[in-house]
KEFI-26128 format. One record per residue (C-alpha): residue number from 1; residue in one letter; x, y, z. Coordinates in Angstrom, 3 decimals. Layout:
<pt NUM,'A',<X,Y,Z>>
...
// end
This chain:
<pt 1,'M',<166.019,-15.050,164.145>>
<pt 2,'V',<165.329,-16.326,160.642>>
<pt 3,'S',<167.915,-18.100,158.340>>
<pt 4,'A',<168.182,-19.718,155.017>>
<pt 5,'T',<170.278,-21.891,152.909>>
<pt 6,'G',<168.825,-22.669,149.517>>
<pt 7,'T',<165.268,-21.804,150.529>>
<pt 8,'D',<163.481,-19.738,153.227>>
<pt 9,'T',<163.290,-21.924,156.262>>
<pt 10,'R',<160.560,-19.947,158.055>>
<pt 11,'S',<156.946,-21.346,157.827>>
<pt 12,'R',<154.945,-19.078,155.539>>
<pt 13,'R',<151.214,-18.284,156.129>>
<pt 14,'T',<149.151,-18.261,153.055>>
<pt 15,'R',<145.769,-16.832,153.955>>
<pt 16,'G',<143.166,-15.979,151.386>>
<pt 17,'T',<143.216,-16.841,147.777>>
<pt 18,'R',<145.680,-14.234,146.408>>
<pt 19,'P',<148.550,-15.742,144.293>>
<pt 20,'A',<152.094,-15.111,145.045>>
<pt 21,'A',<153.984,-12.485,142.916>>
<pt 22,'A',<156.128,-9.152,143.501>>
<pt 23,'M',<156.662,-5.453,143.586>>
<pt 24,'V',<154.478,-2.727,142.218>>
<pt 25,'T',<154.934,1.088,142.191>>
<pt 26,'V',<154.274,3.953,144.406>>
<pt 27,'L',<151.361,6.110,143.443>>
<pt 28,'G',<150.140,4.246,140.758>>
<pt 29,'L',<155.599,2.378,141.626>>
<pt 30,'V',<153.733,-3.233,139.536>>
<pt 31,'A',<152.351,-10.248,140.324>>
<pt 32,'T',<153.455,-13.749,140.051>>
<pt 33,'A',<151.689,-15.420,137.249>>
<pt 34,'A',<152.315,-18.651,135.856>>
<pt 35,'A',<154.439,-19.064,132.955>>
<pt 36,'C',<152.877,-17.264,129.925>>
<pt 37,'G',<152.034,-19.942,127.479>>
<pt 38,'G',<152.711,-22.859,129.732>>
<pt 39,'G',<156.093,-24.095,131.219>>
<pt 40,'P',<159.387,-22.662,129.880>>
<pt 41,'A',<160.445,-24.016,126.439>>
<pt 42,'S',<163.758,-25.675,126.064>>
<pt 43,'G',<166.644,-23.851,124.498>>
<pt 44,'G',<167.302,-20.069,123.758>>
<pt 45,'G',<169.650,-20.362,120.903>>
<pt 46,'S',<170.363,-17.475,118.557>>
<pt 47,'S',<167.229,-15.388,118.941>>
<pt 48,'T',<165.708,-12.017,119.699>>
<pt 49,'V',<162.753,-11.105,121.737>>
<pt 50,'V',<160.904,-7.883,121.618>>
<pt 51,'F',<158.815,-6.538,124.397>>
<pt 52,'A',<156.615,-3.284,124.146>>
<pt 53,'V',<156.862,-0.855,127.061>>
<pt 54,'A',<154.341,1.945,127.451>>
<pt 55,'A',<156.907,4.595,128.466>>
<pt 56,'D',<160.580,5.439,128.229>>
<pt 57,'P',<162.305,4.426,131.453>>
<pt 58,'G',<164.166,7.737,131.893>>
<pt 59,'T',<167.335,7.137,133.836>>
<pt 60,'L',<168.428,3.615,134.503>>
<pt 61,'S',<170.806,4.346,137.088>>
<pt 62,'P',<170.169,1.519,139.511>>
<pt 63,'T',<170.529,3.694,142.741>>
<pt 64,'T',<168.117,6.290,141.413>>
<pt 65,'A',<165.595,4.740,138.990>>
<pt 66,'L',<162.222,4.182,140.377>>
<pt 67,'A',<160.062,4.338,137.367>>
<pt 68,'T',<158.151,1.075,136.751>>
<pt 69,'T',<159.687,0.510,133.249>>
<pt 70,'A',<163.226,1.224,134.582>>
<pt 71,'L',<162.733,-1.177,137.436>>
<pt 72,'S',<161.446,-3.840,134.987>>
<pt 73,'M',<164.361,-3.361,132.532>>
<pt 74,'N',<166.994,-3.244,135.285>>
<pt 75,'T',<166.092,-6.768,136.292>>
<pt 76,'F',<167.600,-8.017,132.976>>
<pt 77,'A',<170.985,-6.213,133.803>>
<pt 78,'Y',<171.296,-6.350,137.533>>
<pt 79,'D',<171.030,-9.417,139.866>>
<pt 80,'T',<169.973,-9.155,143.639>>
<pt 81,'L',<171.054,-10.824,146.769>>
<pt 82,'V',<167.865,-12.965,147.002>>
<pt 83,'H',<164.721,-13.699,144.740>>
<pt 84,'V',<161.339,-14.610,145.591>>
<pt 85,'A',<159.881,-17.828,144.199>>
<pt 86,'A',<156.317,-18.226,142.780>>
<pt 87,'D',<155.103,-19.730,146.054>>
<pt 88,'G',<156.524,-16.665,147.861>>
<pt 89,'T',<159.616,-18.323,149.473>>
<pt 90,'V',<162.783,-16.532,149.432>>
<pt 91,'V',<165.475,-18.126,147.389>>
<pt 92,'P',<169.235,-17.363,147.028>>
<pt 93,'G',<170.595,-15.080,144.472>>
<pt 94,'V',<173.958,-13.421,144.787>>
<pt 95,'A',<173.719,-14.441,148.395>>
<pt 96,'E',<174.131,-18.119,148.837>>
<pt 97,'K',<172.783,-18.061,152.392>>
<pt 98,'W',<171.648,-15.461,155.110>>
<pt 99,'S',<170.542,-15.062,158.650>>
<pt 100,'A',<168.362,-12.160,160.171>>
<pt 101,'T',<166.801,-10.584,163.089>>
<pt 102,'A',<164.554,-7.363,163.041>>
<pt 103,'T',<167.589,-5.107,163.309>>
<pt 104,'S',<170.328,-6.989,161.371>>
<pt 105,'A',<171.133,-9.370,158.575>>
<pt 106,'R',<174.303,-11.270,157.526>>
<pt 107,'F',<174.591,-12.428,153.785>>
<pt 108,'T',<177.270,-14.584,152.537>>
<pt 109,'I',<178.232,-13.704,148.850>>
<pt 110,'R',<178.578,-16.683,146.491>>
<pt 111,'P',<182.027,-16.784,144.842>>
<pt 112,'G',<182.393,-16.272,141.039>>
<pt 113,'V',<179.893,-13.450,140.540>>
<pt 114,'T',<181.114,-10.822,138.285>>
<pt 115,'C',<180.190,-7.578,136.661>>
<pt 116,'E',<179.828,-7.315,132.867>>
<pt 117,'D',<183.530,-5.929,132.624>>
<pt 118,'G',<184.741,-9.108,134.303>>
<pt 119,'S',<185.562,-7.592,137.633>>
<pt 120,'P',<184.365,-9.621,140.520>>
<pt 121,'L',<181.370,-8.715,142.564>>
<pt 122,'T',<182.565,-8.933,146.247>>
<pt 123,'A',<181.035,-8.427,149.797>>
<pt 124,'D',<183.154,-5.176,149.754>>
<pt 125,'D',<181.002,-4.001,146.721>>
<pt 126,'V',<177.785,-4.920,148.339>>
<pt 127,'A',<178.445,-3.239,151.535>>
<pt 128,'A',<179.698,-0.034,149.703>>
<pt 129,'E',<176.255,-0.045,147.780>>
<pt 130,'Y',<174.239,-0.299,151.001>>
<pt 131,'N',<176.181,2.577,152.542>>
<pt 132,'H',<175.862,4.704,149.493>>
<pt 133,'I',<172.202,4.321,149.443>>
<pt 134,'A',<171.878,4.753,153.215>>
<pt 135,'D',<173.830,8.073,153.076>>
<pt 136,'P',<171.184,10.858,152.974>>
<pt 137,'K',<173.457,13.168,150.889>>
<pt 138,'N',<173.204,10.762,148.060>>
<pt 139,'Q',<169.349,11.122,148.023>>
<pt 140,'S',<168.671,7.722,146.781>>
<pt 141,'P',<164.892,6.920,146.278>>
<pt 142,'M',<165.758,3.421,147.179>>
<pt 143,'L',<166.455,4.359,150.807>>
<pt 144,'G',<163.504,2.869,152.717>>
<pt 145,'L',<162.518,0.521,149.797>>
<pt 146,'S',<165.696,-1.745,149.228>>
<pt 147,'V',<167.765,-0.511,152.067>>
<pt 148,'P',<166.573,0.388,155.748>>
<pt 149,'V',<166.774,4.085,156.379>>
<pt 150,'T',<169.118,3.410,159.409>>
<pt 151,'A',<171.319,0.801,157.806>>
<pt 152,'A',<175.122,0.498,157.907>>
<pt 153,'A',<177.069,-2.358,156.221>>
<pt 154,'K',<180.429,-3.868,156.892>>
<pt 155,'A',<182.119,-6.504,154.654>>
<pt 156,'D',<184.487,-9.394,155.767>>
<pt 157,'R',<186.444,-10.295,152.754>>
<pt 158,'A',<187.799,-13.599,154.220>>
<pt 159,'T',<184.410,-15.170,154.892>>
<pt 160,'R',<182.710,-13.205,151.833>>
<pt 161,'T',<179.938,-11.828,154.227>>
<pt 162,'V',<178.157,-8.526,154.397>>
<pt 163,'T',<176.664,-7.480,157.852>>
<pt 164,'V',<173.799,-4.992,157.843>>
<pt 165,'T',<172.530,-3.461,161.112>>
<pt 166,'T',<169.932,-0.947,161.670>>
<pt 167,'T',<169.296,1.414,164.667>>
<pt 168,'R',<165.471,0.727,164.552>>
<pt 169,'P',<163.627,-2.450,163.428>>
<pt 170,'A',<163.681,-3.388,159.703>>
<pt 171,'P',<161.511,-6.539,159.987>>
<pt 172,'F',<161.794,-7.359,156.141>>
<pt 173,'I',<165.543,-6.595,155.897>>
<pt 174,'V',<166.059,-9.855,153.768>>
<pt 175,'E',<162.982,-9.541,151.581>>
<pt 176,'M',<163.624,-5.958,150.651>>
<pt 177,'T',<166.862,-6.955,149.026>>
<pt 178,'R',<165.045,-8.269,146.007>>
<pt 179,'M',<164.726,-4.590,145.231>>
<pt 180,'L',<168.507,-3.896,145.452>>
<pt 181,'P',<170.269,-4.078,141.962>>
<pt 182,'L',<173.863,-5.000,142.512>>
<pt 183,'L',<176.627,-3.164,140.921>>
<pt 184,'C',<180.420,-3.108,141.262>>
<pt 185,'R',<181.637,-0.453,143.624>>
<pt 186,'K',<183.588,1.679,141.127>>
<pt 187,'S',<180.078,2.541,139.577>>
<pt 188,'L',<179.054,4.310,142.727>>
<pt 189,'A',<181.558,6.979,142.073>>
<pt 190,'A',<179.573,8.096,139.164>>
<pt 191,'P',<176.175,6.416,139.111>>
<pt 192,'A',<174.777,8.985,136.639>>
<pt 193,'A',<176.983,7.217,134.072>>
<pt 194,'L',<174.642,4.238,134.254>>
<pt 195,'A',<171.673,6.463,133.103>>
<pt 196,'R',<171.901,4.808,129.726>>
<pt 197,'A',<174.507,2.087,130.336>>
<pt 198,'T',<175.179,-0.835,132.333>>
<pt 199,'N',<178.021,-2.485,134.327>>
<pt 200,'A',<176.097,-4.967,135.890>>
<pt 201,'S',<175.783,-8.306,137.615>>
<pt 202,'G',<172.730,-9.751,135.956>>
<pt 203,'P',<172.386,-12.023,132.763>>
<pt 204,'Y',<172.089,-9.180,130.169>>
<pt 205,'R',<174.148,-5.941,129.233>>
<pt 206,'L',<172.804,-3.011,127.603>>
<pt 207,'I',<174.425,-2.219,124.195>>
<pt 208,'E',<172.226,0.395,122.649>>
<pt 209,'A',<169.881,2.921,124.282>>
<pt 210,'V',<167.786,5.373,122.027>>
<pt 211,'P',<165.372,7.226,124.312>>
<pt 212,'G',<161.880,7.257,123.362>>
<pt 213,'D',<162.362,4.439,120.948>>
<pt 214,'H',<164.049,1.322,122.017>>
<pt 215,'Y',<166.794,-0.325,124.260>>
<pt 216,'T',<168.681,-3.413,123.227>>
<pt 217,'Y',<170.265,-5.993,125.718>>
<pt 218,'V',<172.485,-8.860,124.967>>
<pt 219,'R',<173.037,-11.956,126.796>>
<pt 220,'R',<176.330,-12.227,128.904>>
<pt 221,'D',<178.637,-15.174,128.777>>
<pt 222,'G',<179.588,-16.925,131.861>>
<pt 223,'Y',<176.363,-15.976,133.800>>
<pt 224,'T',<175.869,-18.962,136.256>>
<pt 225,'W',<174.334,-17.524,139.282>>
<pt 226,'G',<170.728,-17.102,138.593>>
<pt 227,'P',<167.842,-18.177,140.946>>
<pt 228,'R',<167.622,-22.029,141.543>>
<pt 229,'G',<170.642,-22.584,139.539>>
<pt 230,'S',<169.598,-21.020,136.238>>
<pt 231,'T',<172.142,-19.844,133.823>>
<pt 232,'G',<172.151,-17.751,130.749>>
<pt 233,'K',<172.756,-20.556,128.190>>
<pt 234,'D',<168.878,-21.063,127.799>>
<pt 235,'L',<168.037,-17.338,127.350>>
<pt 236,'P',<167.437,-15.638,124.156>>
<pt 237,'D',<170.538,-13.916,122.729>>
<pt 238,'K',<168.970,-10.496,122.575>>
<pt 239,'V',<166.174,-8.741,124.321>>
<pt 240,'V',<164.732,-5.317,122.984>>
<pt 241,'F',<162.464,-2.990,124.851>>
<pt 242,'K',<160.473,-0.991,122.260>>
<pt 243,'V',<158.694,2.145,123.423>>
<pt 244,'V',<154.958,1.925,122.303>>
<pt 245,'P',<152.915,4.332,124.179>>
<pt 246,'N',<149.645,3.471,122.645>>
<pt 247,'E',<148.084,0.061,123.678>>
<pt 248,'S',<146.235,-0.511,120.526>>
<pt 249,'T',<149.448,-0.074,118.550>>
<pt 250,'A',<151.098,-2.528,120.864>>
<pt 251,'A',<148.119,-5.001,120.405>>
<pt 252,'N',<148.612,-4.826,116.509>>
<pt 253,'L',<152.250,-5.357,116.597>>
<pt 254,'L',<151.774,-8.358,118.815>>
<pt 255,'M',<149.130,-9.767,116.642>>
<pt 256,'S',<151.360,-9.290,113.497>>
<pt 257,'G',<154.267,-10.911,115.081>>
<pt 258,'Q',<156.465,-7.767,115.242>>
<pt 259,'I',<156.664,-7.887,118.896>>
<pt 260,'H',<156.522,-10.931,121.268>>
<pt 261,'G',<155.140,-9.479,124.526>>
<pt 262,'A',<153.179,-6.607,126.034>>
<pt 263,'V',<151.080,-5.498,128.881>>
<pt 264,'I',<147.417,-4.874,127.561>>
<pt 265,'N',<144.879,-3.540,130.114>>
<pt 266,'G',<142.327,-1.818,127.906>>
<pt 267,'A',<139.761,-2.775,125.359>>
<pt 268,'D',<142.276,-4.424,123.039>>
<pt 269,'Q',<142.177,-7.429,125.501>>
<pt 270,'D',<139.000,-8.546,123.762>>
<pt 271,'R',<140.351,-8.973,120.394>>
<pt 272,'L',<143.528,-10.535,121.731>>
<pt 273,'D',<141.351,-13.073,123.728>>
<pt 274,'A',<139.237,-13.731,120.732>>
<pt 275,'A',<142.507,-14.449,118.703>>
<pt 276,'K',<143.572,-16.986,121.514>>
<pt 277,'V',<146.726,-15.060,122.178>>
<pt 278,'R',<147.927,-16.346,125.618>>
<pt 279,'N',<148.132,-14.335,128.692>>
<pt 280,'R',<148.388,-14.547,132.450>>
<pt 281,'R',<146.619,-12.195,134.829>>
<pt 282,'F',<147.261,-10.790,138.177>>
<pt 283,'E',<145.520,-8.170,140.236>>
<pt 284,'A',<147.005,-4.917,141.533>>
<pt 285,'L',<145.357,-2.130,143.647>>
<pt 286,'F',<143.907,0.198,141.162>>
<pt 287,'G',<141.239,2.343,143.001>>
<pt 288,'Q',<141.916,3.870,146.154>>
<pt 289,'L',<140.813,7.361,147.725>>
<pt 290,'L',<143.104,9.193,150.002>>
<pt 291,'F',<141.796,11.955,152.189>>
<pt 292,'N',<143.737,15.134,153.046>>
<pt 293,'Q',<143.323,15.307,156.828>>
<pt 294,'A',<145.313,18.606,157.275>>
<pt 295,'A',<143.914,21.309,159.519>>
<pt 296,'G',<141.215,23.114,157.695>>
<pt 297,'R',<140.514,20.305,155.052>>
<pt 298,'P',<137.268,18.710,154.959>>
<pt 299,'G',<138.726,15.182,155.315>>
<pt 300,'A',<140.099,16.234,158.682>>
<pt 301,'D',<136.469,15.557,160.117>>
<pt 302,'P',<135.947,11.823,160.264>>
<pt 303,'A',<132.143,12.273,159.899>>
<pt 304,'V',<132.729,13.893,156.539>>
<pt 305,'R',<135.171,11.067,155.393>>
<pt 306,'R',<132.580,8.470,156.463>>
<pt 307,'A',<129.651,10.287,154.829>>
<pt 308,'L',<131.507,10.858,151.505>>
<pt 309,'V',<132.239,7.290,151.292>>
<pt 310,'S',<128.700,6.104,152.426>>
<pt 311,'V',<126.996,8.166,149.609>>
<pt 312,'L',<129.125,6.205,147.043>>
<pt 313,'D',<128.196,2.803,145.602>>
<pt 314,'L',<131.805,1.560,145.617>>
<pt 315,'K',<131.007,-1.433,143.381>>
<pt 316,'E',<129.390,0.935,140.789>>
<pt 317,'L',<132.489,3.138,141.008>>
<pt 318,'R',<134.738,0.071,140.647>>
<pt 319,'N',<132.772,-1.138,137.460>>
<pt 320,'V',<132.976,2.190,135.699>>
<pt 321,'A',<136.752,2.494,136.654>>
<pt 322,'T',<137.602,-0.786,135.302>>
<pt 323,'G',<135.108,-1.410,132.537>>
<pt 324,'G',<133.454,-4.117,134.649>>
<pt 325,'K',<136.660,-6.160,134.870>>
<pt 326,'G',<137.723,-5.091,138.424>>
<pt 327,'E',<137.444,-6.950,141.712>>
<pt 328,'P',<137.078,-5.749,145.239>>
<pt 329,'A',<140.375,-4.766,146.697>>
<pt 330,'T',<141.575,-6.956,149.629>>
<pt 331,'A',<144.753,-5.092,150.382>>
<pt 332,'I',<145.802,-1.446,150.861>>
<pt 333,'G',<148.791,-1.599,148.499>>
<pt 334,'E',<151.018,-4.626,149.244>>
<pt 335,'T',<151.575,-6.477,146.060>>
<pt 336,'V',<152.079,-10.218,145.846>>
<pt 337,'P',<154.381,-11.907,146.830>>
<pt 338,'T',<154.202,-9.836,150.059>>
<pt 339,'P',<154.773,-12.023,152.994>>
<pt 340,'C',<151.540,-10.956,154.642>>
<pt 341,'T',<148.550,-12.042,152.461>>
<pt 342,'G',<145.374,-11.594,154.792>>
<pt 343,'D',<142.420,-9.619,153.468>>
<pt 344,'T',<142.463,-6.175,155.385>>
<pt 345,'V',<139.654,-4.533,153.496>>
<pt 346,'T',<136.563,-6.682,153.237>>
<pt 347,'G',<133.971,-5.702,155.792>>
<pt 348,'N',<135.878,-2.537,157.028>>
<pt 349,'L',<134.704,-0.012,154.663>>
<pt 350,'P',<131.346,1.903,155.149>>
<pt 351,'A',<128.416,0.470,153.467>>
<pt 352,'H',<126.506,2.355,150.704>>
<pt 353,'D',<123.971,4.184,152.902>>
<pt 354,'P',<123.260,7.863,152.038>>
<pt 355,'E',<120.603,8.206,154.661>>
<pt 356,'R',<123.168,7.172,157.266>>
<pt 357,'A',<125.636,9.442,155.834>>
<pt 358,'A',<123.019,12.299,156.283>>
<pt 359,'A',<122.544,11.256,159.919>>
<pt 360,'A',<126.265,11.235,160.680>>
<pt 361,'L',<126.700,14.741,159.126>>
<pt 362,'T',<123.813,16.032,161.235>>
<pt 363,'A',<125.208,14.567,164.367>>
<pt 364,'A',<128.477,16.129,163.711>>
<pt 365,'G',<126.982,19.602,163.483>>
<pt 366,'W',<126.338,19.979,159.781>>
<pt 367,'T',<122.939,21.192,158.467>>
<pt 368,'K',<121.278,21.249,155.005>>
<pt 369,'D',<120.918,24.866,153.775>>
<pt 370,'G',<119.306,25.327,150.435>>
<pt 371,'G',<120.318,21.770,149.401>>
<pt 372,'T',<123.937,22.105,150.426>>
<pt 373,'W',<125.621,20.778,153.742>>
<pt 374,'T',<126.998,23.655,155.721>>
<pt 375,'K',<128.738,24.144,159.052>>
<pt 376,'A',<129.607,27.408,160.885>>
<pt 377,'G',<128.218,29.109,157.652>>
<pt 378,'K',<130.602,27.344,155.357>>
<pt 379,'P',<129.449,24.824,152.620>>
<pt 380,'L',<131.045,21.354,152.633>>
<pt 381,'T',<133.109,21.658,149.576>>
<pt 382,'V',<135.626,18.944,148.134>>
<pt 383,'G',<137.783,18.535,145.098>>
<pt 384,'L',<138.740,14.997,143.799>>
<pt 385,'S',<142.227,14.965,142.231>>
<pt 386,'Y',<143.292,12.328,139.785>>
<pt 387,'A',<145.991,11.737,137.186>>
<pt 388,'T',<144.543,11.814,133.633>>
<pt 389,'N',<147.000,9.341,132.250>>
<pt 390,'Q',<145.010,6.607,134.205>>
<pt 391,'G',<142.592,6.642,131.377>>
<pt 392,'P',<139.161,7.746,130.367>>
<pt 393,'Q',<137.259,5.082,132.474>>
<pt 394,'V',<139.050,6.494,135.650>>
<pt 395,'A',<137.863,10.132,134.489>>
<pt 396,'S',<134.364,8.752,134.106>>
<pt 397,'A',<134.432,7.087,137.583>>
<pt 398,'V',<135.585,10.484,139.066>>
<pt 399,'E',<132.847,12.261,137.404>>
<pt 400,'L',<130.401,9.636,138.728>>
<pt 401,'A',<131.605,10.238,142.221>>
<pt 402,'V',<131.213,14.006,141.810>>
<pt 403,'Q',<127.713,13.604,140.678>>
<pt 404,'R',<126.839,11.621,143.580>>
<pt 405,'W',<128.258,14.055,146.129>>
<pt 406,'T',<126.690,16.938,144.300>>
<pt 407,'S',<123.144,15.215,144.515>>
<pt 408,'F',<123.807,14.555,148.237>>
<pt 409,'G',<124.437,18.327,148.931>>
<pt 410,'V',<128.146,18.507,148.657>>
<pt 411,'R',<130.039,21.238,146.384>>
<pt 412,'A',<132.156,18.604,144.566>>
<pt 413,'T',<134.434,19.082,141.597>>
<pt 414,'A',<136.835,16.813,139.789>>
<pt 415,'K',<140.466,17.903,139.708>>
<pt 416,'P',<142.453,16.512,136.788>>
<pt 417,'I',<146.041,16.353,136.975>>
<pt 418,'G',<147.865,16.155,133.631>>
<pt 419,'S',<151.021,14.296,134.674>>
<pt 420,'S',<152.116,10.638,135.154>>
<pt 421,'S',<151.942,10.866,138.619>>
<pt 422,'I',<149.970,13.055,141.250>>
<pt 423,'S',<152.446,12.649,143.823>>
<pt 424,'G',<153.641,16.423,143.167>>
<pt 425,'T',<150.245,17.497,143.812>>
<pt 426,'L',<149.829,15.315,146.991>>
<pt 427,'A',<153.330,16.855,148.259>>
<pt 428,'G',<152.078,20.370,147.563>>
<pt 429,'G',<149.201,19.987,150.042>>
<pt 430,'D',<146.598,21.903,148.046>>
<pt 431,'W',<144.106,18.977,147.553>>
<pt 432,'D',<141.149,17.531,149.513>>
<pt 433,'L',<140.664,13.987,148.048>>
<pt 434,'A',<142.657,12.027,145.674>>
<pt 435,'W',<142.594,8.828,143.460>>
<pt 436,'A',<145.824,7.692,144.721>>
<pt 437,'P',<146.705,3.873,144.845>>
<pt 438,'I',<150.040,3.236,146.660>>
<pt 439,'G',<151.772,-0.032,145.767>>
<pt 440,'V',<154.703,-1.626,147.593>>
<pt 441,'T',<156.113,-5.093,148.142>>
<pt 442,'L',<156.317,-5.164,152.050>>
<pt 443,'P',<153.799,-3.793,154.655>>
<pt 444,'D',<156.473,-1.753,156.457>>
<pt 445,'Q',<156.973,0.365,153.352>>
<pt 446,'L',<153.611,1.853,153.650>>
<pt 447,'T',<154.386,3.449,156.928>>
<pt 448,'Q',<156.067,6.434,155.461>>
<pt 449,'F',<152.788,7.171,153.659>>
<pt 450,'Y',<150.410,6.803,156.541>>
<pt 451,'D',<152.257,7.851,159.566>>
<pt 452,'G',<155.013,10.251,160.391>>
<pt 453,'P',<155.612,13.874,159.095>>
<pt 454,'P',<153.832,15.226,155.962>>
<pt 455,'P',<155.865,16.874,153.144>>
<pt 456,'P',<158.308,18.380,152.891>>
<pt 457,'K',<159.745,16.434,155.799>>
<pt 458,'G',<158.131,13.163,155.000>>
<pt 459,'N',<155.632,11.286,152.655>>
<pt 460,'N',<152.574,11.232,154.845>>
<pt 461,'F',<150.714,13.150,152.054>>
<pt 462,'G',<147.276,12.951,153.850>>
<pt 463,'S',<148.640,14.229,157.276>>
<pt 464,'L',<147.186,11.064,158.797>>
<pt 465,'T',<147.319,10.503,162.471>>
<pt 466,'N',<145.912,7.058,163.333>>
<pt 467,'P',<147.061,5.876,166.874>>
<pt 468,'D',<146.073,2.254,166.235>>
<pt 469,'Y',<148.010,1.977,163.045>>
<pt 470,'R',<151.116,3.680,164.664>>
<pt 471,'R',<151.014,1.259,167.781>>
<pt 472,'L',<150.227,-1.909,165.855>>
<pt 473,'A',<152.743,-1.123,163.083>>
<pt 474,'A',<155.470,-0.427,165.972>>
<pt 475,'L',<154.686,-3.991,167.527>>
<pt 476,'A',<154.823,-5.599,164.071>>
<pt 477,'A',<158.247,-3.912,163.187>>
<pt 478,'A',<159.623,-5.525,166.283>>
<pt 479,'R',<159.101,-9.073,164.843>>
<pt 480,'P',<161.077,-10.318,161.808>>
<pt 481,'G',<159.601,-11.413,158.615>>
<pt 482,'V',<156.205,-13.357,158.681>>
<pt 483,'D',<156.177,-13.358,162.535>>
<pt 484,'G',<154.672,-9.970,162.480>>
<pt 485,'C',<151.905,-10.536,159.824>>
<pt 486,'A',<149.079,-10.562,161.999>>
<pt 487,'L',<149.943,-7.296,163.664>>
<pt 488,'W',<150.682,-5.729,160.184>>
<pt 489,'E',<147.295,-6.784,158.873>>
<pt 490,'A',<145.654,-5.421,161.884>>
<pt 491,'A',<147.358,-2.074,161.358>>
<pt 492,'D',<146.340,-2.006,157.703>>
<pt 493,'A',<142.704,-2.760,158.828>>
<pt 494,'A',<142.792,0.288,161.319>>
<pt 495,'L',<143.426,2.641,158.358>>
<pt 496,'V',<140.515,1.269,156.278>>
<pt 497,'K',<138.176,1.127,159.422>>
<pt 498,'N',<139.061,4.720,160.188>>
<pt 499,'V',<138.229,5.684,156.474>>
<pt 500,'D',<141.797,7.276,156.241>>
<pt 501,'I',<142.124,5.279,152.998>>
<pt 502,'V',<139.440,3.710,150.731>>
<pt 503,'P',<140.861,0.825,148.803>>
<pt 504,'F',<137.958,-0.322,146.664>>
<pt 505,'A',<139.233,-1.764,143.258>>
<pt 506,'A',<141.715,-4.116,142.280>>
<pt 507,'R',<142.292,-4.563,138.586>>
<pt 508,'P',<143.654,-7.514,136.485>>
<pt 509,'I',<146.931,-6.725,134.729>>
<pt 510,'R',<147.526,-9.122,131.836>>
<pt 511,'Y',<150.914,-9.936,130.088>>
<pt 512,'Y',<150.128,-11.160,126.502>>
<pt 513,'A',<152.834,-13.117,124.664>>
<pt 514,'K',<153.278,-14.892,121.329>>
<pt 515,'G',<156.116,-17.205,120.399>>
<pt 516,'I',<157.725,-16.890,123.917>>
<pt 517,'T',<157.278,-18.212,127.409>>
<pt 518,'F',<158.156,-16.511,130.752>>
<pt 519,'E',<156.959,-15.967,134.314>>
<pt 520,'V',<156.174,-12.439,135.637>>
<pt 521,'D',<156.226,-10.737,138.952>>
<pt 522,'G',<155.582,-7.228,140.055>>
<pt 523,'S',<158.741,-6.056,138.369>>
<pt 524,'G',<157.692,-7.458,134.986>>
<pt 525,'V',<159.289,-10.453,133.150>>
<pt 526,'I',<161.502,-12.711,135.305>>
<pt 527,'P',<164.614,-12.833,133.040>>
<pt 528,'S',<165.635,-16.341,134.083>>
<pt 529,'T',<162.429,-17.700,132.799>>
<pt 530,'L',<162.384,-16.247,129.359>>
<pt 531,'R',<162.513,-18.666,126.622>>
<pt 532,'R',<161.420,-18.723,122.768>>
<pt 533,'G',<158.755,-20.982,121.994>>
<pt 534,'D',<154.992,-21.264,122.755>>
<pt 535,'G',<155.270,-23.911,125.460>>
<pt 536,'R',<152.627,-26.186,124.045>>
// end
C-alpha cells in the first residue's frame, strides 16, 4: 500500500537523465521545464496574459475533451485531486491526503473547495464524476486515462472521503487522477453545456468563447487550494488563449509584444533565439513507426519488420524529420513526469545493416525477382501512412524511407493522411505501416494500444500479440505505483526488441515567453506558477 499526506511518501527511482514533467497526447494526445524566464516573479496585480494556441480546442467539456489544446486550457478552470511536482512527486490538490493499493484508493477531500458558482465541491461530487466516467453508456474518452475502466466510487460525507475500487489492477490509480478535471455534480447532468462554458473548481473561469479566435478566462476570488498552498492572489487577472494556427505569425506576435507566450517548434526558433527570447525545452516522442500485424499484412512477418527497419538509417531519418534538432528516443511514449523513467529503447532496435536485412528475408523464404523481393509469387509491398499536419520535414523523412525501401527491392509508397490525426486510418485497418507516436502519462495506459482486441472492439491498432509484453505488463499491474517500474520497463523493451514498434526520434518542444514567467508540464502552462514579469 502507498499513502501520502503532503507529499508522496514512496521512494522514487530516477533512472537516466530525463527531466520530470507531465502528460502528452494520444497519436501525436503533450514536460516539466524549469520556470520560463527564471523563478516566478512576485505579484499578479491587474494584468492580462495572452497565449497563442495552434488550434481551436473544440469542446471544452471536461468529461469528453481530449484534444491537446482543450486539455491545456481546462487546467486553468478545473482542479484535480493531486498534482505532480517538478521532481515527479505526487502532491495534494483537492485531495489533502490519500492511500492506495493496486485495486483501490481512498481520497480525503479538503474542506472549503468550491465551484465558481459558489457551491461546495464535496466527496459526493467527486464520487459522482468517477461513476459517470466509468459508466460505459456515457462514452467518456477519459475512461482508462483518468479513471480505471472497472472503477466504482463511494463517498462518505461525514469523513469527506471517496473510496475508489476496481475489479482488476490499476497500479497508478492515484497518479492518473491528475488528468481528472473536477466539476460539481449538477454539471454531470448536462456535460455538453460545458463545451463553451465552465462551472469549475480551478483558479480561473471562462467568460468569453469565440471559436477559432480566442477564449478569455478571469481569475476567481477566494481560490486557496492550489498545489503546495498556492492561491489565486498572485495570478494575472485575465488569461486569453488566442488561436494562431501559423507558427511564424505566432513568433511575430511574440516578438512585437502582442502575445506573451507560444510553443514554437519550427524554423522560427532560430530568430527567437537570436533575439534572446527565453524558453525552456523538453523532449517528447516524435518519430515512431507502428506495424500492422493483422493477417495478410506484410508486418505480420517478423522477418519483414526487422528487414524494413534494418534498411533504414534511423539517425538519418531522425535528422530529416526534426531538422537536425531531434534526439534518439529513450521511451515508447510515456511522457515525463511518468513514474518509470528507464531507457527502454537504446540497444533494442535493429542496427542499420541492409546486408543482414537481405539475409533475414532470404532465410524467411523471400527471393529477389527482377530486383523486387517476392514470396509465393507476391511482391513485398508496403505503404507508410502519416498525417500531413506533422509538417514538411516529416513528409521528407517519409519519402526518404520510401526511397531506401525501394532501392532495397520493396514496392513502397508514401500514404499521406490529410487530417489532424491518423487514428481514424489506423482504426479502419487498411494500412501497412504508420508514423504514429503515442503519448501517455503512465505506462499502463499503453496496454490498450499494444495488447487486447483491435478496432472496433479495442485500440490495439496494429493487432499486436506479444506474449512477453502481456506477461510482464500483467505482473507490473499487480504492483502499485513505482514498485512495478522494472517490470513495466521490461514490458516496453519487449515491444521494441520484437520490432512491434520503432521509437526512433524525440523532439525538443519549446515554450517561448516574453514578460511572463511560468512552469510547464505535458498539459501546458501550470496555472499556479503563472506570473507577470521577466524573472530577472
